[in-house]
PDB file with one MODEL, atoms N, CA, C and O in Angstrom:
MODEL        1
ATOM      1  N   THR A   1       0.863  -1.171   0.107  1.00  0.00           N
ATOM      2  CA  THR A   1      -0.068  -0.018  -0.019  1.00  0.00           C
ATOM      3  C   THR A   1       0.915   1.301  -0.078  1.00  0.00           C
ATOM      4  O   THR A   1       0.669   2.263  -0.806  1.00  0.00           O
ATOM      5  N   LYS A   2       1.979   1.222   0.724  1.00  0.00           N
ATOM      6  CA  LYS A   2       2.909   2.372   0.732  1.00  0.00           C
ATOM      7  C   LYS A   2       3.498   2.705  -0.647  1.00  0.00           C
ATOM      8  O   LYS A   2       3.830   3.841  -0.989  1.00  0.00           O
ATOM      9  N   SER A   3       3.598   1.554  -1.436  1.00  0.00           N
ATOM     10  CA  SER A   3       4.362   1.615  -2.642  1.00  0.00           C
ATOM     11  C   SER A   3       3.325   2.367  -3.734  1.00  0.00           C
ATOM     12  O   SER A   3       3.674   3.230  -4.539  1.00  0.00           O
ATOM     13  N   ARG A   4       1.943   1.821  -3.565  1.00  0.00           N
ATOM     14  CA  ARG A   4       0.981   2.206  -4.334  1.00  0.00           C
ATOM     15  C   ARG A   4       0.703   3.727  -4.136  1.00  0.00           C
ATOM     16  O   ARG A   4       0.479   4.475  -5.087  1.00  0.00           O
ATOM     17  N   MET A   5       0.734   4.132  -2.839  1.00  0.00           N
ATOM     18  CA  MET A   5       0.724   5.655  -2.546  1.00  0.00           C
ATOM     19  C   MET A   5       1.692   6.489  -3.267  1.00  0.00           C
ATOM     20  O   MET A   5       1.456   7.511  -3.912  1.00  0.00           O
ATOM     21  N   LYS A   6       2.946   5.838  -3.041  1.00  0.00           N
ATOM     22  CA  LYS A   6       4.179   6.577  -3.617  1.00  0.00           C
ATOM     23  C   LYS A   6       4.038   6.726  -5.121  1.00  0.00           C
ATOM     24  O   LYS A   6       4.313   7.778  -5.699  1.00  0.00           O
ATOM     25  N   CYS A   7       3.570   5.563  -5.772  1.00  0.00           N
ATOM     26  CA  CYS A   7       3.347   5.673  -7.230  1.00  0.00           C
ATOM     27  C   CYS A   7       2.252   6.495  -7.574  1.00  0.00           C
ATOM     28  O   CYS A   7       2.391   7.124  -8.623  1.00  0.00           O
ATOM     29  N   ARG A   8       1.190   6.647  -6.947  1.00  0.00           N
ATOM     30  CA  ARG A   8       0.208   7.601  -7.237  1.00  0.00           C
ATOM     31  C   ARG A   8       0.489   8.932  -7.058  1.00  0.00           C
ATOM     32  O   ARG A   8       0.048   9.787  -7.826  1.00  0.00           O
ATOM     33  N   LYS A   9       1.310   9.232  -5.938  1.00  0.00           N
ATOM     34  CA  LYS A   9       1.905  10.592  -5.820  1.00  0.00           C
ATOM     35  C   LYS A   9       2.872  10.964  -6.925  1.00  0.00           C
ATOM     36  O   LYS A   9       2.958  12.136  -7.294  1.00  0.00           O
ATOM     37  N   GLN A  10       3.605   9.995  -7.465  1.00  0.00           N
ATOM     38  CA  GLN A  10       4.483  10.335  -8.608  1.00  0.00           C
ATOM     39  C   GLN A  10       3.683  10.557  -9.815  1.00  0.00           C
ATOM     40  O   GLN A  10       4.056  11.409 -10.621  1.00  0.00           O
ATOM     41  N   ILE A  11       2.563   9.837 -10.029  1.00  0.00           N
ATOM     42  CA  ILE A  11       1.774   9.899 -11.161  1.00  0.00           C
ATOM     43  C   ILE A  11       1.155  11.230 -11.142  1.00  0.00           C
ATOM     44  O   ILE A  11       1.122  11.887 -12.182  1.00  0.00           O
ATOM     45  N   ARG A  12       0.639  11.705  -9.998  1.00  0.00           N
ATOM     46  CA  ARG A  12      -0.013  13.009  -9.786  1.00  0.00           C
ATOM     47  C   ARG A  12       1.158  14.057 -10.083  1.00  0.00           C
ATOM     48  O   ARG A  12       0.907  14.968 -10.873  1.00  0.00           O
ATOM     49  N   ALA A  13       2.215  13.991  -9.591  1.00  0.00           N
ATOM     50  CA  ALA A  13       3.262  15.074  -9.653  1.00  0.00           C
ATOM     51  C   ALA A  13       3.579  15.102 -11.170  1.00  0.00           C
ATOM     52  O   ALA A  13       3.783  16.168 -11.752  1.00  0.00           O
ATOM     53  N   ARG A  14       3.615  13.897 -11.796  1.00  0.00           N
ATOM     54  CA  ARG A  14       3.966  14.026 -13.411  1.00  0.00           C
ATOM     55  C   ARG A  14       2.930  14.631 -14.066  1.00  0.00           C
ATOM     56  O   ARG A  14       3.146  15.389 -15.011  1.00  0.00           O
ATOM     57  N   HIS A  15       1.694  14.353 -13.623  1.00  0.00           N
ATOM     58  CA  HIS A  15       0.559  15.003 -14.515  1.00  0.00           C
ATOM     59  C   HIS A  15       0.552  16.385 -14.158  1.00  0.00           C
ATOM     60  O   HIS A  15       0.339  17.196 -15.059  1.00  0.00           O
ATOM     61  N   ARG A  16       0.754  16.797 -12.968  1.00  0.00           N
ATOM     62  CA  ARG A  16       0.749  18.287 -12.538  1.00  0.00           C
ATOM     63  C   ARG A  16       1.759  19.007 -13.407  1.00  0.00           C
ATOM     64  O   ARG A  16       1.447  20.045 -13.991  1.00  0.00           O
ATOM     65  N   MET A  17       3.087  18.416 -13.510  1.00  0.00           N
ATOM     66  CA  MET A  17       4.083  19.031 -14.469  1.00  0.00           C
ATOM     67  C   MET A  17       3.685  19.123 -15.895  1.00  0.00           C
ATOM     68  O   MET A  17       3.962  20.120 -16.562  1.00  0.00           O
ATOM     69  N   GLU A  18       3.014  18.061 -16.399  1.00  0.00           N
ATOM     70  CA  GLU A  18       2.563  18.145 -17.706  1.00  0.00           C
ATOM     71  C   GLU A  18       1.556  19.142 -18.013  1.00  0.00           C
ATOM     72  O   GLU A  18       1.530  19.779 -19.066  1.00  0.00           O
ATOM     73  N   LEU A  19       0.619  19.272 -16.936  1.00  0.00           N
ATOM     74  CA  LEU A  19      -0.470  20.359 -17.022  1.00  0.00           C
ATOM     75  C   LEU A  19       0.223  21.642 -16.979  1.00  0.00           C
ATOM     76  O   LEU A  19      -0.078  22.452 -17.856  1.00  0.00           O
ATOM     77  N   ASN A  20       1.080  21.962 -16.129  1.00  0.00           N
ATOM     78  CA  ASN A  20       1.760  23.241 -15.959  1.00  0.00           C
ATOM     79  C   ASN A  20       2.450  23.543 -17.284  1.00  0.00           C
ATOM     80  O   ASN A  20       2.378  24.676 -17.760  1.00  0.00           O
ATOM     81  N   ASN A  21       3.160  22.498 -17.935  1.00  0.00           N
ATOM     82  CA  ASN A  21       3.766  22.750 -19.313  1.00  0.00           C
ATOM     83  C   ASN A  21       2.807  23.066 -20.332  1.00  0.00           C
ATOM     84  O   ASN A  21       3.069  23.902 -21.197  1.00  0.00           O
ATOM     85  N   LEU A  22       1.643  22.413 -20.284  1.00  0.00           N
ATOM     86  CA  LEU A  22       0.708  22.707 -21.361  1.00  0.00           C
ATOM     87  C   LEU A  22       0.111  24.235 -20.942  1.00  0.00           C
ATOM     88  O   LEU A  22      -0.033  25.067 -21.837  1.00  0.00           O
ATOM     89  N   GLU A  23      -0.160  24.499 -19.820  1.00  0.00           N
ATOM     90  CA  GLU A  23      -0.802  25.811 -19.509  1.00  0.00           C
ATOM     91  C   GLU A  23       0.238  26.989 -19.883  1.00  0.00           C
ATOM     92  O   GLU A  23      -0.092  28.119 -20.246  1.00  0.00           O
ATOM     93  N   GLN A  24       1.543  26.517 -19.728  1.00  0.00           N
ATOM     94  CA  GLN A  24       2.470  27.562 -20.058  1.00  0.00           C
ATOM     95  C   GLN A  24       2.605  27.759 -21.555  1.00  0.00           C
ATOM     96  O   GLN A  24       2.883  28.870 -22.008  1.00  0.00           O
ATOM     97  N   SER A  25       2.420  26.741 -22.305  1.00  0.00           N
ATOM     98  CA  SER A  25       2.457  26.784 -23.852  1.00  0.00           C
ATOM     99  C   SER A  25       1.251  27.491 -24.455  1.00  0.00           C
ATOM    100  O   SER A  25       1.380  28.118 -25.507  1.00  0.00           O
ATOM    101  N   ILE A  26      -0.016  27.403 -23.771  1.00  0.00           N
ATOM    102  CA  ILE A  26      -1.136  27.717 -24.460  1.00  0.00           C
ATOM    103  C   ILE A  26      -1.262  29.173 -24.521  1.00  0.00           C
ATOM    104  O   ILE A  26      -1.671  29.634 -25.587  1.00  0.00           O
ATOM    105  N   PRO A  27      -0.937  30.113 -23.412  1.00  0.00           N
ATOM    106  CA  PRO A  27      -1.132  31.513 -23.560  1.00  0.00           C
ATOM    107  C   PRO A  27      -0.703  32.133 -24.754  1.00  0.00           C
ATOM    108  O   PRO A  27      -1.443  32.867 -25.408  1.00  0.00           O
ATOM    109  N   SER A  28       0.614  31.833 -25.104  1.00  0.00           N
ATOM    110  CA  SER A  28       1.177  32.599 -26.403  1.00  0.00           C
ATOM    111  C   SER A  28       0.214  32.369 -27.698  1.00  0.00           C
ATOM    112  O   SER A  28       0.072  33.269 -28.525  1.00  0.00           O
ATOM    113  N   SER A  29      -0.379  31.224 -27.813  1.00  0.00           N
ATOM    114  CA  SER A  29      -1.080  31.106 -28.964  1.00  0.00           C
ATOM    115  C   SER A  29      -2.678  31.541 -28.686  1.00  0.00           C
ATOM    116  O   SER A  29      -3.442  31.974 -29.549  1.00  0.00           O
ATOM    117  N   ALA A  30      -2.947  31.352 -27.488  1.00  0.00           N
ATOM    118  CA  ALA A  30      -4.410  31.556 -27.175  1.00  0.00           C
ATOM    119  C   ALA A  30      -4.606  33.101 -27.008  1.00  0.00           C
ATOM    120  O   ALA A  30      -5.726  33.611 -27.023  1.00  0.00           O
ATOM    121  N   GLN A  31      -3.597  33.721 -26.870  1.00  0.00           N
ATOM    122  CA  GLN A  31      -3.792  35.515 -26.606  1.00  0.00           C
ATOM    123  C   GLN A  31      -4.338  35.942 -27.973  1.00  0.00           C
ATOM    124  O   GLN A  31      -5.195  36.826 -27.974  1.00  0.00           O
ATOM    125  N   ASP A  32      -3.917  35.384 -29.202  1.00  0.00           N
ATOM    126  CA  ASP A  32      -4.352  35.924 -30.285  1.00  0.00           C
ATOM    127  C   ASP A  32      -5.809  35.230 -30.733  1.00  0.00           C
ATOM    128  O   ASP A  32      -6.506  35.692 -31.637  1.00  0.00           O
ATOM    129  N   LEU A  33      -6.103  34.216 -30.063  1.00  0.00           N
ATOM    130  CA  LEU A  33      -7.305  33.753 -30.401  1.00  0.00           C
ATOM    131  C   LEU A  33      -8.576  34.516 -30.582  1.00  0.00           C
ATOM    132  O   LEU A  33      -9.298  34.357 -31.567  1.00  0.00           O
ATOM    133  N   PRO A  34      -8.839  35.364 -29.591  1.00  0.00           N
ATOM    134  CA  PRO A  34     -10.095  36.285 -29.802  1.00  0.00           C
ATOM    135  C   PRO A  34      -9.943  37.194 -31.013  1.00  0.00           C
ATOM    136  O   PRO A  34     -10.913  37.443 -31.729  1.00  0.00           O
ATOM    137  N   SER A  35      -8.869  37.635 -31.219  1.00  0.00           N
ATOM    138  CA  SER A  35      -8.775  38.608 -32.402  1.00  0.00           C
ATOM    139  C   SER A  35      -8.975  37.676 -33.801  1.00  0.00           C
ATOM    140  O   SER A  35      -9.627  38.102 -34.754  1.00  0.00           O
ATOM    141  N   HIS A  36      -8.403  36.504 -33.796  1.00  0.00           N
ATOM    142  CA  HIS A  36      -8.690  35.645 -34.931  1.00  0.00           C
ATOM    143  C   HIS A  36     -10.152  35.255 -35.070  1.00  0.00           C
ATOM    144  O   HIS A  36     -10.714  35.237 -36.165  1.00  0.00           O
ATOM    145  N   ILE A  37     -10.775  34.931 -33.882  1.00  0.00           N
ATOM    146  CA  ILE A  37     -12.138  34.607 -33.923  1.00  0.00           C
ATOM    147  C   ILE A  37     -12.931  35.815 -34.588  1.00  0.00           C
ATOM    148  O   ILE A  37     -13.720  35.605 -35.509  1.00  0.00           O
ATOM    149  N   GLU A  38     -12.699  37.037 -34.105  1.00  0.00           N
ATOM    150  CA  GLU A  38     -13.199  38.220 -34.415  1.00  0.00           C
ATOM    151  C   GLU A  38     -13.195  38.431 -35.913  1.00  0.00           C
ATOM    152  O   GLU A  38     -14.248  38.641 -36.515  1.00  0.00           O
ATOM    153  N   LYS A  39     -11.977  38.376 -36.543  1.00  0.00           N
ATOM    154  CA  LYS A  39     -11.737  38.416 -37.847  1.00  0.00           C
ATOM    155  C   LYS A  39     -12.559  37.407 -38.623  1.00  0.00           C
ATOM    156  O   LYS A  39     -13.215  37.717 -39.618  1.00  0.00           O
ATOM    157  N   ILE A  40     -12.489  36.168 -38.114  1.00  0.00           N
ATOM    158  CA  ILE A  40     -13.392  35.215 -38.933  1.00  0.00           C
ATOM    159  C   ILE A  40     -14.760  35.449 -38.787  1.00  0.00           C
ATOM    160  O   ILE A  40     -15.463  34.978 -39.681  1.00  0.00           O
ATOM    161  N   LEU A  41     -15.351  36.094 -37.832  1.00  0.00           N
ATOM    162  CA  LEU A  41     -16.813  36.489 -37.717  1.00  0.00           C
ATOM    163  C   LEU A  41     -17.048  37.646 -38.682  1.00  0.00           C
ATOM    164  O   LEU A  41     -18.101  37.755 -39.309  1.00  0.00           O
ATOM    165  N   ASP A  42     -16.063  38.485 -38.780  1.00  0.00           N
ATOM    166  CA  ASP A  42     -16.079  39.564 -39.690  1.00  0.00           C
ATOM    167  C   ASP A  42     -16.282  39.147 -41.203  1.00  0.00           C
ATOM    168  O   ASP A  42     -17.111  39.622 -41.979  1.00  0.00           O
ATOM    169  N   GLU A  43     -15.416  38.227 -41.440  1.00  0.00           N
ATOM    170  CA  GLU A  43     -15.364  37.687 -42.822  1.00  0.00           C
ATOM    171  C   GLU A  43     -16.740  36.976 -43.113  1.00  0.00           C
ATOM    172  O   GLU A  43     -17.339  37.178 -44.169  1.00  0.00           O
ATOM    173  N   ILE A  44     -17.174  36.204 -42.211  1.00  0.00           N
ATOM    174  CA  ILE A  44     -18.536  35.445 -42.263  1.00  0.00           C
ATOM    175  C   ILE A  44     -19.724  36.580 -42.490  1.00  0.00           C
ATOM    176  O   ILE A  44     -20.668  36.363 -43.249  1.00  0.00           O
ATOM    177  N   ASN A  45     -19.588  37.667 -41.836  1.00  0.00           N
ATOM    178  CA  ASN A  45     -20.525  38.694 -41.988  1.00  0.00           C
ATOM    179  C   ASN A  45     -20.532  39.294 -43.338  1.00  0.00           C
ATOM    180  O   ASN A  45     -21.573  39.585 -43.927  1.00  0.00           O
ATOM    181  N   LYS A  46     -19.288  39.480 -43.837  1.00  0.00           N
ATOM    182  CA  LYS A  46     -19.068  39.889 -45.266  1.00  0.00           C
ATOM    183  C   LYS A  46     -19.546  39.081 -46.340  1.00  0.00           C
ATOM    184  O   LYS A  46     -20.099  39.515 -47.350  1.00  0.00           O
ATOM    185  N   LEU A  47     -19.270  37.698 -46.037  1.00  0.00           N
ATOM    186  CA  LEU A  47     -19.768  36.705 -46.931  1.00  0.00           C
ATOM    187  C   LEU A  47     -21.317  36.631 -46.972  1.00  0.00           C
ATOM    188  O   LEU A  47     -21.870  36.482 -48.061  1.00  0.00           O
ATOM    189  N   GLU A  48     -22.039  36.729 -45.826  1.00  0.00           N
ATOM    190  CA  GLU A  48     -23.410  36.916 -45.769  1.00  0.00           C
ATOM    191  C   GLU A  48     -23.974  38.037 -46.512  1.00  0.00           C
ATOM    192  O   GLU A  48     -25.001  37.879 -47.172  1.00  0.00           O
ATOM    193  N   ILE A  49     -23.324  39.250 -46.446  1.00  0.00           N
ATOM    194  CA  ILE A  49     -23.662  40.420 -47.161  1.00  0.00           C
ATOM    195  C   ILE A  49     -23.602  40.321 -48.723  1.00  0.00           C
ATOM    196  O   ILE A  49     -24.412  40.823 -49.502  1.00  0.00           O
ATOM    197  N   ILE A  50     -22.445  39.548 -49.052  1.00  0.00           N
ATOM    198  CA  ILE A  50     -22.240  39.441 -50.421  1.00  0.00           C
ATOM    199  C   ILE A  50     -23.284  38.366 -50.888  1.00  0.00           C
ATOM    200  O   ILE A  50     -23.840  38.543 -51.972  1.00  0.00           O
ATOM    201  N   THR A  51     -23.563  37.324 -50.174  1.00  0.00           N
ATOM    202  CA  THR A  51     -24.585  36.238 -50.641  1.00  0.00           C
ATOM    203  C   THR A  51     -25.884  37.012 -50.739  1.00  0.00           C
ATOM    204  O   THR A  51     -26.522  36.854 -51.780  1.00  0.00           O
ATOM    205  N   ASN A  52     -26.406  37.878 -49.752  1.00  0.00           N
ATOM    206  CA  ASN A  52     -27.563  38.617 -50.004  1.00  0.00           C
ATOM    207  C   ASN A  52     -27.570  39.419 -51.132  1.00  0.00           C
ATOM    208  O   ASN A  52     -28.575  39.483 -51.840  1.00  0.00           O
ATOM    209  N   ASP A  53     -26.450  40.103 -51.404  1.00  0.00           N
ATOM    210  CA  ASP A  53     -26.360  41.008 -52.632  1.00  0.00           C
ATOM    211  C   ASP A  53     -26.473  40.092 -53.923  1.00  0.00           C
ATOM    212  O   ASP A  53     -27.001  40.521 -54.949  1.00  0.00           O
ATOM    213  N   ILE A  54     -25.984  38.889 -53.830  1.00  0.00           N
ATOM    214  CA  ILE A  54     -26.050  38.029 -55.135  1.00  0.00           C
ATOM    215  C   ILE A  54     -27.496  37.731 -55.303  1.00  0.00           C
ATOM    216  O   ILE A  54     -28.028  37.751 -56.412  1.00  0.00           O
ATOM    217  N   TYR A  55     -28.167  37.442 -54.150  1.00  0.00           N
ATOM    218  CA  TYR A  55     -29.715  37.087 -54.258  1.00  0.00           C
ATOM    219  C   TYR A  55     -30.457  38.280 -54.976  1.00  0.00           C
ATOM    220  O   TYR A  55     -31.195  38.151 -55.952  1.00  0.00           O
ATOM    221  N   LEU A  56     -30.176  39.338 -54.403  1.00  0.00           N
ATOM    222  CA  LEU A  56     -30.904  40.568 -54.669  1.00  0.00           C
ATOM    223  C   LEU A  56     -30.616  40.804 -56.141  1.00  0.00           C
ATOM    224  O   LEU A  56     -31.539  41.132 -56.887  1.00  0.00           O
ATOM    225  N   LEU A  57     -29.293  40.643 -56.624  1.00  0.00           N
ATOM    226  CA  LEU A  57     -28.963  40.800 -58.055  1.00  0.00           C
ATOM    227  C   LEU A  57     -29.589  39.787 -58.965  1.00  0.00           C
ATOM    228  O   LEU A  57     -29.884  40.056 -60.129  1.00  0.00           O
ATOM    229  N   LYS A  58     -29.784  38.624 -58.412  1.00  0.00           N
ATOM    230  CA  LYS A  58     -30.406  37.493 -59.163  1.00  0.00           C
ATOM    231  C   LYS A  58     -31.945  37.904 -59.413  1.00  0.00           C
ATOM    232  O   LYS A  58     -32.486  37.854 -60.518  1.00  0.00           O
ATOM    233  N   ASP A  59     -32.541  38.300 -58.266  1.00  0.00           N
ATOM    234  CA  ASP A  59     -33.987  38.742 -58.466  1.00  0.00           C
ATOM    235  C   ASP A  59     -34.081  39.877 -59.454  1.00  0.00           C
ATOM    236  O   ASP A  59     -34.859  39.846 -60.407  1.00  0.00           O
ATOM    237  N   LEU A  60     -33.275  40.868 -59.203  1.00  0.00           N
ATOM    238  CA  LEU A  60     -33.410  42.059 -60.258  1.00  0.00           C
ATOM    239  C   LEU A  60     -33.099  41.537 -61.661  1.00  0.00           C
ATOM    240  O   LEU A  60     -33.731  42.004 -62.609  1.00  0.00           O
ATOM    241  N   LEU A  61     -32.185  40.617 -61.851  1.00  0.00           N
ATOM    242  CA  LEU A  61     -32.100  40.096 -63.269  1.00  0.00           C
ATOM    243  C   LEU A  61     -33.302  39.405 -63.699  1.00  0.00           C
ATOM    244  O   LEU A  61     -33.670  39.646 -64.848  1.00  0.00           O
ATOM    245  N   SER A  62     -33.964  38.622 -63.028  1.00  0.00           N
ATOM    246  CA  SER A  62     -35.080  37.931 -63.342  1.00  0.00           C
ATOM    247  C   SER A  62     -36.247  39.041 -63.709  1.00  0.00           C
ATOM    248  O   SER A  62     -36.969  38.957 -64.703  1.00  0.00           O
ATOM    249  N   ALA A  63     -36.296  40.034 -62.784  1.00  0.00           N
ATOM    250  CA  ALA A  63     -37.288  41.081 -63.200  1.00  0.00           C
ATOM    251  C   ALA A  63     -37.016  41.880 -64.421  1.00  0.00           C
ATOM    252  O   ALA A  63     -37.947  42.305 -65.106  1.00  0.00           O
ATOM    253  N   LEU A  64     -35.759  42.100 -64.720  1.00  0.00           N
ATOM    254  CA  LEU A  64     -35.318  42.720 -66.026  1.00  0.00           C
ATOM    255  C   LEU A  64     -35.574  41.686 -67.093  1.00  0.00           C
ATOM    256  O   LEU A  64     -36.152  42.093 -68.100  1.00  0.00           O
ATOM    257  N   LYS A  65     -35.259  40.494 -67.037  1.00  0.00           N
ATOM    258  CA  LYS A  65     -35.655  39.477 -68.139  1.00  0.00           C
ATOM    259  C   LYS A  65     -37.244  39.473 -68.453  1.00  0.00           C
ATOM    260  O   LYS A  65     -37.736  39.450 -69.581  1.00  0.00           O
ATOM    261  N   ALA A  66     -37.920  39.497 -67.266  1.00  0.00           N
ATOM    262  CA  ALA A  66     -39.492  39.571 -67.407  1.00  0.00           C
ATOM    263  C   ALA A  66     -39.816  40.881 -68.137  1.00  0.00           C
ATOM    264  O   ALA A  66     -40.590  40.826 -69.093  1.00  0.00           O
ATOM    265  N   THR A  67     -39.283  42.061 -67.759  1.00  0.00           N
ATOM    266  CA  THR A  67     -39.586  43.200 -68.331  1.00  0.00           C
ATOM    267  C   THR A  67     -39.209  43.308 -69.717  1.00  0.00           C
ATOM    268  O   THR A  67     -39.941  43.958 -70.463  1.00  0.00           O
ATOM    269  N   LYS A  68     -38.022  42.683 -70.228  1.00  0.00           N
ATOM    270  CA  LYS A  68     -37.585  42.674 -71.527  1.00  0.00           C
ATOM    271  C   LYS A  68     -38.589  41.803 -72.440  1.00  0.00           C
ATOM    272  O   LYS A  68     -39.004  42.164 -73.541  1.00  0.00           O
ATOM    273  N   GLN A  69     -38.887  40.669 -71.832  1.00  0.00           N
ATOM    274  CA  GLN A  69     -39.829  39.713 -72.470  1.00  0.00           C
ATOM    275  C   GLN A  69     -41.255  40.421 -72.808  1.00  0.00           C
ATOM    276  O   GLN A  69     -41.882  40.278 -73.857  1.00  0.00           O
ATOM    277  N   SER A  70     -41.570  41.090 -71.867  1.00  0.00           N
ATOM    278  CA  SER A  70     -42.857  41.761 -71.920  1.00  0.00           C
ATOM    279  C   SER A  70     -42.929  42.898 -73.041  1.00  0.00           C
ATOM    280  O   SER A  70     -43.913  43.106 -73.751  1.00  0.00           O
ATOM    281  N   ILE A  71     -41.650  43.639 -73.083  1.00  0.00           N
ATOM    282  CA  ILE A  71     -41.567  44.721 -74.065  1.00  0.00           C
ATOM    283  C   ILE A  71     -41.370  44.100 -75.438  1.00  0.00           C
ATOM    284  O   ILE A  71     -41.902  44.626 -76.416  1.00  0.00           O
ATOM    285  N   ASP A  72     -40.651  43.038 -75.552  1.00  0.00           N
ATOM    286  CA  ASP A  72     -40.639  42.318 -76.844  1.00  0.00           C
ATOM    287  C   ASP A  72     -41.940  41.849 -77.289  1.00  0.00           C
ATOM    288  O   ASP A  72     -42.267  42.070 -78.455  1.00  0.00           O
ATOM    289  N   GLN A  73     -42.774  41.186 -76.453  1.00  0.00           N
ATOM    290  CA  GLN A  73     -44.077  40.583 -76.798  1.00  0.00           C
ATOM    291  C   GLN A  73     -44.865  41.981 -77.266  1.00  0.00           C
ATOM    292  O   GLN A  73     -45.455  41.955 -78.346  1.00  0.00           O
ATOM    293  N   SER A  74     -44.879  43.165 -76.488  1.00  0.00           N
ATOM    294  CA  SER A  74     -45.661  44.201 -77.066  1.00  0.00           C
ATOM    295  C   SER A  74     -45.172  44.774 -78.260  1.00  0.00           C
ATOM    296  O   SER A  74     -45.967  45.295 -79.042  1.00  0.00           O
ATOM    297  N   ALA A  75     -43.777  44.738 -78.534  1.00  0.00           N
ATOM    298  CA  ALA A  75     -43.297  45.147 -79.896  1.00  0.00           C
ATOM    299  C   ALA A  75     -43.679  44.252 -80.887  1.00  0.00           C
ATOM    300  O   ALA A  75     -43.980  44.768 -81.963  1.00  0.00           O
ATOM    301  N   ASP A  76     -43.750  42.943 -80.792  1.00  0.00           N
ATOM    302  CA  ASP A  76     -44.322  41.974 -81.619  1.00  0.00           C
ATOM    303  C   ASP A  76     -45.764  42.190 -82.004  1.00  0.00           C
ATOM    304  O   ASP A  76     -46.121  42.174 -83.182  1.00  0.00           O
ATOM    305  N   ILE A  77     -46.628  42.403 -80.946  1.00  0.00           N
ATOM    306  CA  ILE A  77     -48.007  42.642 -81.067  1.00  0.00           C
ATOM    307  C   ILE A  77     -48.139  43.830 -81.951  1.00  0.00           C
ATOM    308  O   ILE A  77     -48.936  43.743 -82.886  1.00  0.00           O
ATOM    309  N   GLU A  78     -47.413  45.011 -81.769  1.00  0.00           N
ATOM    310  CA  GLU A  78     -47.507  46.332 -82.476  1.00  0.00           C
ATOM    311  C   GLU A  78     -47.179  46.050 -83.941  1.00  0.00           C
ATOM    312  O   GLU A  78     -47.790  46.610 -84.852  1.00  0.00           O
ATOM    313  N   ASN A  79     -46.095  45.072 -84.166  1.00  0.00           N
ATOM    314  CA  ASN A  79     -45.599  44.869 -85.634  1.00  0.00           C
ATOM    315  C   ASN A  79     -46.771  44.166 -86.302  1.00  0.00           C
ATOM    316  O   ASN A  79     -47.117  44.433 -87.453  1.00  0.00           O
ATOM    317  N   VAL A  80     -47.377  43.245 -85.526  1.00  0.00           N
ATOM    318  CA  VAL A  80     -48.385  42.402 -86.215  1.00  0.00           C
ATOM    319  C   VAL A  80     -49.656  43.214 -86.553  1.00  0.00           C
ATOM    320  O   VAL A  80     -50.310  42.932 -87.557  1.00  0.00           O
ATOM    321  N   GLN A  81     -50.027  44.268 -85.684  1.00  0.00           N
ATOM    322  CA  GLN A  81     -51.098  45.043 -86.001  1.00  0.00           C
ATOM    323  C   GLN A  81     -50.785  45.997 -87.072  1.00  0.00           C
ATOM    324  O   GLN A  81     -51.660  46.380 -87.849  1.00  0.00           O
ATOM    325  N   ARG A  82     -49.458  46.429 -87.145  1.00  0.00           N
ATOM    326  CA  ARG A  82     -49.120  47.356 -88.190  1.00  0.00           C
ATOM    327  C   ARG A  82     -49.280  46.567 -89.612  1.00  0.00           C
ATOM    328  O   ARG A  82     -49.865  47.046 -90.583  1.00  0.00           O
ATOM    329  N   ILE A  83     -48.733  45.418 -89.580  1.00  0.00           N
ATOM    330  CA  ILE A  83     -48.672  44.669 -90.830  1.00  0.00           C
ATOM    331  C   ILE A  83     -50.142  44.188 -91.282  1.00  0.00           C
ATOM    332  O   ILE A  83     -50.533  44.174 -92.450  1.00  0.00           O
ATOM    333  N   GLY A  84     -50.851  43.814 -90.207  1.00  0.00           N
ATOM    334  CA  GLY A  84     -52.085  43.475 -90.423  1.00  0.00           C
ATOM    335  C   GLY A  84     -53.134  44.410 -90.853  1.00  0.00           C
ATOM    336  O   GLY A  84     -54.283  44.008 -91.036  1.00  0.00           O
TER     337      GLY A  84
ENDMDL
END
């Protein structure tokens, strides 16, 4: 039982050292994390705006095509009436 206790203490000490090493290595990279996340969120917002603009332009193009088709049909009707 004493040897088990000693072994457990050694394992805990080793784990504590490993954890401390990890904690010391994290801050340098983690310090920049919030700014990186903010930049990523900004880019996502920009992409959402661009996507919305694309949908608006697509709708506008459809409306323009419908208007052109209507104008072309009106012109065809006028031409038929003139000829007829």
